[in-house]
VOVOVEX-883016 format. One record per residue (C-alpha): residue in one letter; residue number from 1; x, y, z; chain. Coordinates in Angstrom, 2 decimals. Each point is the difference from the previous one (the first is absolute). Layout:
R residu num       X       Y       Z chaine
R      a NUM       X       Y       Z      A
...
//
This chain:
R residu num       X       Y       Z chaine
R      m   1    7.84  -26.72   -5.28      A
R      k   2    0.88   -2.90   -1.80      A
R      t   3   -3.05   -1.82    1.18      A
R      m   4   -2.12    2.94   -1.48      A
R      l   5    1.79    0.41   -3.40      A
R      r   6   -0.39   -4.19   -0.39      A
R      y   7   -3.76    0.37   -0.36      A
R      l   8   -0.23    3.27   -2.17      A
R      s   9   -0.95   -0.71   -3.64      A
R      p  10    2.71    0.52   -2.66      A
R      f  11   -1.82    3.21   -1.31      A
R      i  12    0.30    1.75    3.56      A
R      i  13    3.56   -1.01    0.61      A
R      l  14    0.73    1.52   -3.38      A
R      i  15   -1.63    3.41    0.92      A
R      l  16    1.68   -0.32    3.48      A
R      l  17    3.33   -0.40   -1.95      A
R      f  18   -0.55    2.69   -2.47      A
R      g  19   -2.60    2.27    1.17      A
R      y  20    2.33    2.76    0.97      A
R      q  21    0.11    0.83   -3.72      A
R      l  22   -3.62    0.82    0.07      A
R      i  23    0.74    3.16    2.35      A
R      g  24   -0.36    2.82   -2.07      A
R      q  25    1.36    3.55   -0.09      A
R      v  26   -2.27    2.37    1.96      A
R      a  27   -1.33    2.95   -2.33      A
R      l  28   -1.40    2.35    2.79      A
R      f  29    0.40   -0.78    3.83      A
R      n  30   -1.38    2.30    2.51      A
R      p  31    1.51   -1.06    3.19      A
R      a  32   -1.40    0.32    3.51      A
R      e  33    1.60    1.66    2.74      A
R      f  34    0.48   -2.82    1.90      A
R      e  35    1.98   -1.89   -2.85      A
R      k  36    3.89    0.20   -0.26      A
R      n  37    1.26    3.57   -0.29      A
R      e  38    3.49    1.48   -0.44      A
R      g  39   -0.41    2.78    2.41      A
R      v  40   -2.26    3.03    1.11      A
R      m  41    0.30    3.59   -1.10      A
R      l  42   -0.51    3.04    2.69      A
R      v  43    0.52    3.57   -0.48      A
R      w  44    2.09    2.14    2.69      A
R      d  45   -2.32    2.60    1.20      A
R      y  46    2.28    2.26    1.51      A
R      n  47   -2.16    0.36    3.03      A
R      p  48    1.30   -0.58    3.19      A
R      s  49   -3.05   -1.77    1.54      A
R      r  50   -0.48   -2.42   -2.71      A
R      d  51    3.65   -0.43   -0.79      A
R      s  52   -0.03   -2.69    2.61      A
R      i  53   -2.80   -1.95   -1.38      A
R      t  54    1.56   -0.33   -3.36      A
R      a  55    3.46   -1.10    1.76      A
R      n  56   -1.94   -2.46    1.95      A
R      i  57   -1.84   -1.37   -2.94      A
R      a  58    3.58   -0.37   -1.89      A
R      k  59    1.41   -1.77    2.90      A
R      a  60   -2.77   -2.76   -0.12      A
R      a  61   -0.07    0.19   -3.59      A
R      q  62    3.72   -0.68   -0.90      A
R      q  63    0.12   -3.56    1.78      A
R      a  64   -2.50   -0.92   -2.70      A
R      g  65    0.92    1.90   -3.18      A
R      k  66    1.48    2.71   -1.13      A
R      v  67   -0.89    3.90    1.07      A
R      w  68   -0.26    2.82   -2.54      A
R      i  69   -0.30    3.51    1.40      A
R      i  70   -0.88    2.86   -2.40      A
R      y  71    1.54    3.50    0.99      A
R      y  72   -0.14    3.29   -1.52      A
R      p  73    2.79    0.73   -2.23      A
R      g  74   -0.29    3.59   -0.21      A
R      p  75    0.68    2.55    3.24      A
R      a  76   -1.35   -2.07    3.09      A
R      p  77    0.95   -0.33    3.33      A
R      s  78    1.73   -3.16   -0.07      A
R      d  79    1.93   -1.69   -2.59      A
R      t  80    0.38   -3.67    0.12      A
R      t  81    3.21    0.10    2.64      A
R      e  82   -1.95    1.77    2.39      A
R      i  83   -3.27   -2.71   -0.81      A
R      k  84    2.53   -2.83    0.58      A
R      n  85    1.44    1.16    3.03      A
R      y  86   -3.69    0.73    1.51      A
R      l  87   -0.80   -3.41   -1.25      A
R      l  88    3.09   -1.80    1.93      A
R      s  89   -0.76    1.74    2.93      A
R      r  90   -3.18   -1.82   -0.03      A
R      g  91    1.02   -3.18   -0.41      A
R      v  92   -0.12   -0.14   -3.85      A
R      l  93    2.85   -1.95   -1.90      A
R      l  94    1.44    0.98   -3.03      A
R      m  95   -0.74   -3.28   -1.38      A
R      n  96   -2.59   -0.08   -2.59      A
R      l  97   -0.70    3.42    0.07      A
R      f  98    0.19    2.35   -3.00      A
R      f  99   -0.99    3.50   -0.79      A
R      i 100   -1.97    1.36   -3.43      A
R      p 101    0.34    3.59   -0.64      A
R      s 102   -3.73    1.09   -0.92      A
R      y 103   -2.02    2.84    0.42      A
R      t 104   -3.06   -0.20    2.25      A
R      e 105   -2.45    1.92    2.37      A
R      t 106   -1.26   -2.51    2.67      A
R      l 107    0.76   -3.21    1.17      A
R      w 108   -3.31   -1.83   -1.07      A
R      i 109    2.04   -2.21   -2.76      A
R      r 110   -2.59   -2.78    0.17      A
R      d 111   -2.52    2.37   -1.48      A
R      f 112    2.07    1.33   -2.45      A
R      g 113    2.92   -2.19   -0.52      A
R      p 114    0.78   -2.52   -2.95      A
R      m 115   -2.33   -2.87   -0.32      A
R      t 116    2.40   -2.91   -0.89      A
R      l 117   -1.19   -3.03   -2.29      A
R      y 118    1.56   -2.53   -2.35      A
R      g 119   -0.30   -0.02   -3.67      A
R      n 120    1.24   -1.35   -3.07      A
R      f 121    1.07    2.89   -2.61      A
R      g 122    1.71   -2.13   -2.38      A
R      q 123    2.98   -0.62    2.59      A
R      g 124   -1.32   -2.52    2.06      A
R      n 125   -1.81    0.63    3.09      A
R      e 126    1.25    3.14    2.07      A
R      r 127   -1.38    2.46    2.24      A
R      y 128   -1.69    3.20   -0.90      A
R      i 129   -1.94    2.82    1.54      A
R      i 130   -3.83    1.17   -0.17      A
R      d 131   -0.32    3.40    0.93      A
R      m 132   -3.21    0.97    1.73      A
R      g 133   -1.75    3.40   -0.57      A
R      y 134    1.24    1.90    3.26      A
R      g 135   -0.84    3.57   -2.01      A
R      n 136   -2.81    1.33    2.50      A
R      y 137    1.96    1.11    2.94      A
R      n 138    2.52    2.67   -1.50      A
R      r 139    3.07   -1.93    0.86      A
R      p 140    1.39   -0.38   -3.52      A
R      k 141    3.33   -1.34    1.45      A
R      d 142   -1.36   -2.84    1.79      A
R      d 143   -2.15   -0.81   -3.23      A
R      s 144    3.06   -0.43   -1.88      A
R      i 145    1.95   -2.45    2.03      A
R      p 146   -1.15   -2.89   -2.20      A
R      r 147    1.44    1.58   -2.89      A
R      q 148    3.19    1.31    2.02      A
R      i 149    0.50   -3.72    0.88      A
R      a 150   -0.40   -1.75   -3.14      A
R      r 151    2.32    2.33   -1.86      A
R      l 152    2.52   -0.72    2.95      A
R      w 153   -0.45   -3.66   -0.17      A
R      e 154   -0.60   -0.23   -3.74      A
R      w 155   -3.08   -1.80    0.41      A
R      q 156   -3.07    0.18   -2.28      A
R      y 157   -2.92    2.25    0.86      A
R      r 158   -3.58    0.06   -0.57      A
R      d 159   -2.88    2.26    1.35      A
R      l 160   -3.29   -1.73    1.76      A
R      g 161   -2.06    2.99   -1.46      A
R      l 162   -1.83    0.50    3.31      A
R      e 163    0.20    2.10    3.26      A
R      i 164    0.62   -2.38    2.77      A
R      e 165    2.44   -0.27    2.96      A
R      g 166    2.39   -3.03    0.47      A
R      g 167   -1.79   -0.12    3.60      A
R      n 168   -3.11   -0.87   -1.33      A
R      l 169    1.06   -2.93   -2.31      A
R      m 170    0.30   -3.32    1.41      A
R      f 171    0.75   -3.50   -1.64      A
R      d 172   -0.60   -3.83    1.09      A
R      g 173    3.02   -0.90   -2.67      A
R      l 174   -2.03   -2.31   -1.87      A
R      k 175   -3.51    1.17   -1.54      A
R      r 176   -1.60    3.08    2.22      A
R      g 177    0.82    3.67    0.59      A
R      f 178   -1.51    2.04    2.81      A
R      a 179   -0.89    3.57    0.07      A
R      s 180   -2.26    2.54    1.83      A
R      t 181   -3.02    1.70   -1.72      A
R      r 182    2.32    3.30    0.45      A
R      v 183    1.30   -0.76   -3.34      A
R      y 184   -3.50    0.59   -1.44      A
R      e 185    0.09    3.55    1.52      A
R      q 186    3.63    0.79   -1.65      A
R      n 187   -1.21   -1.27   -3.88      A
R      p 188   -3.33    1.90   -0.06      A
R      s 189    0.12   -0.62   -3.88      A
R      y 190    0.18   -3.65    0.20      A
R      t 191   -2.58   -2.23    1.06      A
R      p 192    0.63   -2.87    2.53      A
R      a 193   -0.21   -2.53   -2.51      A
R      m 194    2.81    2.02   -2.04      A
R      i 195    2.32    0.06    3.10      A
R      r 196   -0.55   -3.39    0.52      A
R      n 197    0.95   -1.01   -3.29      A
R      i 198    3.24    2.43   -0.22      A
R      l 199    1.17   -1.70    3.23      A
R      i 200   -0.52   -3.65   -0.99      A
R      e 201    1.71    0.97   -3.25      A
R      k 202    2.99    1.70    1.09      A
R      f 203    0.52   -2.22    3.07      A
R      n 204   -0.45   -3.26   -1.79      A
R      q 205   -3.10   -1.03    2.83      A
R      d 206   -3.09   -2.19   -0.45      A
R      d 207   -2.07    2.12    1.94      A
R      f 208    0.13    3.31    2.20      A
R      t 209   -1.74    0.80    2.93      A
R      f 210   -0.95    3.31    1.39      A
R      l 211   -0.81    0.41    3.73      A
R      e 212   -1.96    2.96    1.38      A
R      s 213    2.14    2.61    1.17      A
R      l 214    0.23    1.01    3.69      A
R      n 215   -1.33    3.64    0.23      A
R      n 216    0.00    0.25    3.68      A
R      s 217    2.94   -1.73    1.38      A
R      g 218    2.40    2.80   -0.48      A
R      g 219    3.21   -0.06   -2.28      A
R      g 220   -1.25    3.04   -1.95      A
R      i 221   -1.00   -0.05   -3.50      A
R      w 222    2.20   -3.18   -1.28      A
R      k 223   -2.50   -2.90    1.44      A
R      h 224    2.21   -2.57   -1.31      A
R      v 225   -0.20   -3.74    0.27      A
R      d 226    3.16   -0.62    1.60      A
R      m 227   -1.04    2.27    3.25      A
R      f 228   -2.75   -3.11    0.71      A
R      m 229    1.41   -2.97   -1.71      A
R      k 230    3.08   -2.20   -0.92      A
R      v 231    0.36   -2.95   -2.29      A
R      i 232    2.57   -2.10    1.97      A
R      d 233    0.10   -3.12   -2.70      A
R      y 234   -1.79   -1.24   -3.03      A
R      e 235   -3.28   -1.34    2.40      A
R      t 236    0.08    2.38    2.95      A
R      i 237   -1.07    3.62    0.68      A
R      m 238    0.36    1.73    3.22      A
R      v 239   -2.76    2.67    0.76      A
R      s 240   -0.13    2.72    2.83      A
R      s 241   -2.97   -0.35    2.28      A
R      y 242   -1.73    3.20    1.69      A
R      p 243   -2.35    0.24    3.16      A
R      d 244   -3.72   -0.38   -1.26      A
R      y 245   -0.75    3.42    1.13      A
R      l 246    2.33    1.82   -2.48      A
R      p 247   -1.90    1.50   -3.01      A
R      d 248    2.26   -2.18   -2.77      A
R      y 249   -0.62   -3.17    2.21      A
R      p 250   -2.49   -1.01   -2.53      A
R      v 251    2.11    0.81   -3.06      A
R      i 252    3.03   -2.13    1.02      A
R      e 253   -2.26   -2.70    0.83      A
R      s 254   -2.00   -0.12   -3.28      A
R      n 255    3.60    0.08   -1.43      A
R      v 256    0.94   -3.10    1.77      A
R      t 257   -3.19   -1.84   -1.11      A
R      i 258    0.99    1.10   -3.72      A
R      l 259    3.42   -1.57    0.66      A
R      e 260   -1.47   -3.12    1.32      A
R      s 261   -2.23   -0.47   -2.91      A
R      l 262    3.27    0.01   -2.48      A
R      t 263    1.93   -3.05   -0.85      A
R      n 264    3.56    0.40   -0.61      A
R      a 265    2.36   -1.62   -2.79      A
R      f 266   -0.56   -3.69    1.77      A
R      n 267   -3.61    0.51   -0.02      A
R      k 268   -0.58    0.08    3.24      A
R      p 269   -0.95    3.09    2.49      A
R      y 270    2.35    2.04    1.15      A
R      n 271    0.92   -0.36    3.66      A
R      i 272   -0.67    3.03    2.09      A
R      i 273    1.82    1.15    2.80      A
R      r 274   -1.17    2.72    1.96      A
R      i 275    2.39    2.59    2.04      A
R      p 276   -1.40    2.42    2.28      A
R      a 277    1.01    3.84   -1.04      A
R      p 278    1.53    1.45    2.86      A
R      p 279   -1.64    3.20    1.46      A
R      k 280    1.37    3.75    0.09      A
R      a 281    2.44    1.24    2.70      A
R      d 282   -3.27    1.44    1.94      A
R      s 283   -1.33   -3.76    0.08      A
R      t 284   -2.71    0.97   -2.86      A
R      w 285   -0.14   -0.90   -3.80      A
R      a 286   -0.76    2.29   -2.65      A
R      t 287   -3.54    0.85   -1.23      A
R      t 288    0.54    2.51   -2.70      A
R      q 289    2.07   -0.28   -3.03      A
R      d 290    2.70    3.02    0.91      A
R      d 291    0.98   -1.91    3.38      A
R      e 292    3.02   -2.28    0.67      A
R      m 293   -0.37   -3.67   -1.31      A
R      r 294    2.08   -2.78    1.84      A
R      t 295    0.02   -3.33   -1.42      A
R      y 296    2.60   -2.84    0.00      A
R      t 297   -0.92   -1.36   -3.50      A
R      n 298    2.01    3.17   -1.44      A
R      s 299    3.33   -2.40    0.32      A
R      l 300    2.82   -0.65   -2.41      A
R      i 301    0.89   -4.03   -0.98      A
R      i 302    3.30   -0.16   -1.23      A
R      n 303    1.12   -3.54   -0.82      A
R      n 304    0.15   -2.02    3.48      A
R      t 305   -0.55    3.29    2.15      A
R      v 306   -3.48    1.94    0.70      A
R      i 307    0.47    3.59    1.66      A
R      v 308   -2.92    0.88    1.80      A
R      p 309   -0.99    3.43    1.25      A
R      s 310   -0.10    0.46    3.92      A
R      y 311   -1.57    2.73    1.78      A
R      g 312    1.20   -0.42    3.48      A
R      i 313   -3.11   -1.68    1.34      A
R      p 314    1.40   -3.13    1.35      A
R      e 315   -3.21   -2.04    0.35      A
R      y 316   -0.97    0.73   -3.76      A
R      d 317    3.58    0.07   -1.37      A
R      q 318    0.76   -3.74    1.97      A
R      q 319   -3.64   -1.39   -1.66      A
R      a 320    1.15    1.12   -3.49      A
R      k 321    3.16   -1.60    0.21      A
R      e 322   -1.68   -3.27    0.94      A
R      i 323   -2.17   -0.02   -2.57      A
R      y 324    2.55    0.70   -2.67      A
R      t 325    2.38   -2.79    1.68      A
R      n 326   -2.86   -2.26   -0.11      A
R      a 327   -1.26    0.98   -3.36      A
R      m 328    3.82   -0.39   -1.52      A
R      p 329    1.96   -2.54    1.96      A
R      g 330    3.77    0.50   -0.19      A
R      y 331    0.20    3.60   -1.47      A
R      k 332    1.31    2.64    1.81      A
R      i 333   -2.37    2.42    1.60      A
R      i 334    1.54    3.34    0.60      A
R      m 335   -1.99    2.72    1.52      A
R      v 336    1.17    3.64   -1.02      A
R      d 337   -2.04    3.18    2.15      A
R      a 338   -2.34    1.44   -2.85      A
R      q 339   -1.28    2.71    2.42      A
R      q 340    1.61    2.92   -2.03      A
R      l 341   -1.54   -0.99   -3.13      A
R      t 342   -3.65   -1.18    0.69      A
R      p 343   -1.12    3.70    0.56      A
R      l 344    1.24    0.86   -3.50      A
R      g 345   -2.13   -2.74   -1.56      A
R      g 346    2.50   -2.81   -0.19      A
R      a 347    2.36   -2.70    1.61      A
R      i 348    2.35   -2.40   -0.79      A
R      h 349   -1.20   -1.42   -3.50      A
R      c 350   -0.46    3.59   -1.13      A
R      i 351    3.39    0.91    0.32      A
R      t 352    1.49   -3.21   -1.59      A
R      k 353    0.20   -1.47   -3.42      A
R      e 354    1.24   -3.51   -0.81      A
R      i 355    2.19   -0.69   -2.85      A
R      p 356   -0.74   -3.66   -1.59      A
R      a 357    2.94   -2.56   -0.34      A
R      p 358    1.94    0.58   -3.27      A
R      h 359   -0.89   -3.47   -0.90      A
R      l 360   -3.54   -1.77    0.09      A
R      v 361   -0.16   -3.10    1.66      A
R      r 362   -3.19   -0.86    2.16      A
R      i 363   -1.72   -3.11    1.56      A
R      v 364   -3.77   -0.09   -0.24      A
R      h 365   -1.34   -2.39    2.37      A
R      r 366   -3.28   -0.22    1.92      A
R      k 367    1.27   -0.84    3.60      A
R      v 368   -0.64   -2.97    1.74      A
R      t 369   -0.78    0.86    3.98      A
R      g 370   -2.28   -1.31    2.59      A
R      r 371   -1.53   -3.33    0.54      A
R      q 372    0.05   -2.20   -3.08      A
R      e 373   -1.39   -3.28   -0.55      A
R      f 374    2.56   -2.79    0.54      A
R      t 375    2.37   -1.67   -2.76      A
R      p 376    3.09   -1.33    0.30      A
R      e 377    1.19    1.70   -3.09      A
R      f 378   -0.86    3.54   -0.34      A
R      y 379    0.16    1.71   -3.22      A
R      l 380    0.90    3.88   -0.31      A
R      y 381   -0.76    1.83   -3.12      A
R      s 382    1.58    3.07   -1.37      A
R      n 383    0.89    2.23   -3.15      A
R      c 384    2.87    1.87   -0.66      A
R      e 385    0.40    3.29   -2.17      A
R      s 386    3.10    1.24   -0.97      A
R      s 387    2.00    2.18   -2.52      A
R      s 388    2.74   -2.56   -0.69      A
R      n 389   -0.06   -3.66   -0.14      A
R      l 390   -1.10   -1.75    3.16      A
R      q 391    2.80   -2.48    1.30      A
R      q 392   -1.18   -1.54    2.98      A
R      m 393   -2.87    0.03    2.76      A
R      w 394    0.59   -1.47    3.37      A
R      l 395   -2.28   -0.83    2.78      A
R      y 396    0.92    0.29    3.72      A
R      y 397   -1.79   -1.76    2.95      A
R      k 398    0.11   -0.73    3.39      A
R      i 399   -2.16   -2.62    1.96      A
R      n 400   -1.11    0.92    3.57      A
R      q 401    3.06    1.06    2.01      A
R      a 402    2.60   -0.77   -2.59      A
R      e 403    2.82    2.78    0.08      A
R      t 404    1.19   -0.07   -3.50      A
R      y 405   -1.85   -0.02   -3.24      A
R      t 406   -0.35   -2.75   -2.17      A
R      r 407    0.63    1.02   -3.60      A
R      v 408   -1.58   -2.19   -3.13      A
R      p 409   -0.33    1.37   -3.40      A
R      i 410   -2.84    1.48   -1.43      A
R      y 411   -1.06   -1.56   -3.53      A
R      i 412   -0.57    2.51   -2.49      A
R      a 413   -3.10   -0.95   -2.09      A
R      c 414   -3.03    1.37   -1.77      A
R      p 415   -2.23    1.25    0.63      A
R      q 416    1.27    0.14    4.12      A
R      n 417    3.31   -0.85    1.40      A
R      i 418   -0.01   -2.79    2.55      A
R      g 419    1.49   -0.34    3.38      A
R      i 420   -0.33   -3.29    2.17      A
R      i 421    0.37   -0.43    3.69      A
R      e 422    0.01   -3.64    0.64      A
R      g 423   -0.22   -2.56    3.23      A
R      l 424   -2.58    2.13    1.90      A
R      m 425   -1.78   -0.89    2.85      A
R      p 426   -3.48    1.00    1.60      A
R      g 427    0.78    2.48    2.51      A
R      d 428    2.89    1.59   -1.84      A
R      t 429    0.55    3.65   -0.19      A
R      v 430    2.11    1.29   -3.16      A
R      h 431    1.55    3.17   -0.84      A
R      y 432    1.25    0.64   -3.48      A
R      y 433    1.16    2.60   -2.34      A
R      i 434    0.73    0.03   -3.73      A
R      e 435    2.99    1.15   -1.86      A
R      a 436    0.62    0.98   -3.32      A
R      i 437    3.38    0.44   -2.20      A
R      s 438    0.30    1.64   -3.58      A
R      q 439    2.89    0.78   -1.95      A
R      q 440   -0.15    3.44    1.25      A
R      a 441   -1.57    0.17    3.19      A
R      n 442   -1.38   -2.13    3.04      A
R      t 443   -3.09    0.55    2.52      A
R      t 444   -1.62   -1.92    2.65      A
R      y 445   -3.91   -0.07    0.94      A
R      p 446   -0.41    1.60    2.73      A
R      l 447    2.57    2.12   -0.47      A
R      s 448    0.81   -0.17    3.77      A
R      a 449    1.65   -3.77   -0.54      A
R      p 450    1.36   -1.56    1.59      A
R      a 451   -1.04    1.81    3.55      A
R      g 452   -3.56    0.38   -1.79      A
R      y 453   -1.89   -3.06   -1.24      A
R      f 454   -3.92   -1.48   -0.45      A
R      t 455   -1.23   -2.44    2.27      A
R      f 456   -2.29   -2.71   -0.12      A
R      w 457   -1.08   -2.99    2.18      A
R      f 458   -1.87   -3.21    0.11      A
R      d 459   -2.17   -0.93    2.78      A
R      q 460    0.47   -3.29    1.67      A
R      a 461   -2.38   -3.02   -1.33      A
R      v 462   -3.50    0.44    1.54      A
R      g 463   -0.95   -2.54    2.18      A
R      l 464    3.39   -1.50    0.47      A
R      d 465    1.25    1.65    2.73      A
R      d 466    2.92   -2.29    0.60      A
R      l 467    0.90   -0.01   -3.68      A
R      h 468    3.61    0.09    0.65      A
R      q 469   -0.17   -2.78    2.61      A
R      v 470    1.05   -2.64   -2.43      A
R      d 471    0.73   -3.73    0.81      A
R      n 472    3.79   -1.26   -0.86      A
R      d 473   -1.56   -3.48   -0.08      A
R      l 474   -2.15    0.59   -3.40      A
R      q 475    1.92    0.90   -3.36      A
R      i 476   -1.08    0.81   -3.10      A
R      i 477    1.96   -1.73   -3.28      A
R      p 478    1.03    1.89   -2.19      A
R      q 479   -0.19    3.49    1.35      A
R      p 480   -1.31    2.17   -1.75      A
R      n 481   -2.16   -2.46   -2.36      A
R      d 482   -2.29    0.22   -3.05      A
R      g 483   -3.06   -0.92    2.25      A
R      n 484    1.06   -3.42   -0.02      A
R      f 485    2.01   -1.24    3.07      A
R      y 486    0.76   -2.80    2.51      A
R      i 487   -0.14    0.40    3.77      A
R      h 488    2.62   -1.68    2.35      A
R      s 489   -0.72   -0.49    3.38      A
R      d 490    0.83   -2.72    2.93      A
R      y 491   -3.54    0.33    0.95      A
R      t 492   -1.97   -0.72   -2.66      A
R      n 493    0.71   -3.56   -1.02      A
R      e 494   -3.78   -0.51   -0.52      A
R      l 495   -2.91    1.90   -1.84      A
R      k 496   -0.39    3.24    1.52      A
R      k 497   -2.48    3.24   -0.92      A
R      f 498    1.73    3.13   -1.18      A
R      l 499   -0.81    3.34   -0.48      A
R      i 500    1.20    2.84   -2.01      A
R      y 501   -0.37    4.07    0.62      A
R      n 502    1.05    2.76   -2.12      A
R      s 503    1.57    3.19    1.38      A
R      s 504   -3.41    1.42    1.00      A
R      g 505   -0.88   -3.08    2.35      A
R      k 506   -2.67   -1.24   -2.63      A
R      l 507   -0.15   -3.87   -0.26      A
R      v 508    0.73   -0.69   -3.71      A
R      f 509    0.84   -3.51   -0.51      A
R      k 510   -0.46   -3.31    2.36      A
R      g 511    0.41   -3.73   -0.24      A
R      n 512    1.61   -3.09    1.76      A
R      t 513    3.67   -1.37   -0.76      A
R      q 514    2.94   -1.68    1.86      A
R      n 515    3.59    0.08    0.17      A
R      q 516    1.90    0.06   -3.66      A
R      q 517   -3.22    0.29   -1.64      A
R      q 518   -0.36    2.55   -2.87      A
R      i 519   -2.86    2.66    0.29      A
R      k 520   -1.10    1.77   -2.75      A
R      t 521   -1.78    3.06   -0.18      A
R      n 522   -0.58    2.86   -2.55      A
R      l 523    0.51    2.90    1.99      A
R      p 524    1.55    3.38   -1.30      A
R      n 525    3.29    1.62    1.02      A
R      g 526    0.16    1.10    3.52      A
R      f 527    0.70   -0.80    3.63      A
R      y 528   -1.76   -2.56    2.11      A
R      i 529   -0.36   -1.76    3.14      A
R      f 530   -0.21   -3.79   -0.08      A
R      e 531   -1.67   -1.33    3.16      A
R      m 532   -0.24   -3.84    0.68      A
R      e 533   -1.20   -2.33    2.66      A
R      s 534    2.61   -2.43    1.24      A
R      n 535    0.89   -2.42    3.19      A
R      k 536    1.35    3.16    1.83      A
R      g 537   -2.95    2.49   -0.78      A
R      s 538   -0.46    2.23   -2.90      A
R      l 539    3.26    0.96   -1.85      A
R      r 540    0.12    3.17   -1.98      A
R      t 541    2.76    1.47   -2.30      A
R      k 542    0.43    2.79   -2.67      A
R      m 543   -0.22   -0.96   -3.69      A
R      m 544    0.62    2.11   -3.19      A
R      i 545   -1.27   -0.77   -3.34      A
R      a 546    1.88    1.33   -3.06      A
R      k 547   -0.71   -1.21   -3.38      A
//
């Protein structure tokens, strides 16, 4: 780090030292599901065929956050003691388990439950509830849940002003929301442009994308986006795939084309991952609206855990788990049987509702993965948004087979924070994650860290297969240097030809020299191979220039 700071201008150093003061309060922020949450809300259904699903979700989720179970406070088949006993019998612990007395009619809390955002109402940033319209289904108790929760927790409450269910709203956390065109059918007195503008304003988005409803893939009247897509991070969207002979195949592929044409908050195309939708128990797929719709995108992300529906079809279930595992490294992927839910029109996501963390702190970072152009010093850029003062950011990294992470500070600057990995070599593989600590909370990106991380690597130098076969008989002095250096070898007492290659194997400098004679170059910072003729034959060594 010292070598890097030595070459920064005084202005930049001032920004690095005092840039944290530039972090402002967030006036309105709509978190994505994959960002940090306090916990998840469920409804106790009082139905033996579905109580086990609720228990299995609670068991998986309570390791990652709180679990609130809404129970019926009036005359009901079970009180909280009986519910607790049932949950305990299914392996659920009392840890992180809470009960909320509220009136409901169904278990589909994703659709009617509280939509929680962060806002500033004069007392600093706090969570508040937006109530989406759910008045067309003769379920007044379900429709009242956001108001009940707002009163119970003494949160601010706002009305959306549109009829739309939570399962038909999805966000990338930074700039864009998604819904299906069913919202047009639900709000006939509004034009599509008016609906778009309301959603952009209420949820503080830059844009809103409406995807064509799947009218012939089952699931009933709902036709929600969460039945065929899942946003898993700021840059990545998972989308169902279907056999090409199904009636909605052209529709889903057209939606994928639309998604591929969009840019994320980093002005890059979204990464689209396809996940095959499983068939029904009779090995066929739905071809009408009223049929059963099975899907793996109807999952729940709760901090470092992903709860994915399963259907008792090993080849499809295992494939889905592998796709999630590869797409979300380090996350705990837990499958929960949803066969009792999909005939009713939903799955895991439909009966859960995440509640964001009490204090906002999130890391906005365009992840670096895959093959990268070699540089001995790799810069990683990020921003951090927090509802309280940001105290520290850390970069953790491992190179190749290292067992433990190296921790280095991230310099908090404007417009972006800077973390640096030094001393890299061609052929290296790097695993890294980022941590942010504010006065009130902390977080990592990815949330699965340290088990999960981002990985990038460098190729070996092109055309120099024996790159690492260097000679101890040839030394560069000093090392590293500023492009001006001496050589020392017992085998170069007379004038000899030398060649300098960059990390890609390209010849970038050549000349003639002899022992103890200074070589002057104007090469930029980087890693190089110095090759020289000698009485012993060709000698080769590594060299680093760091001005």
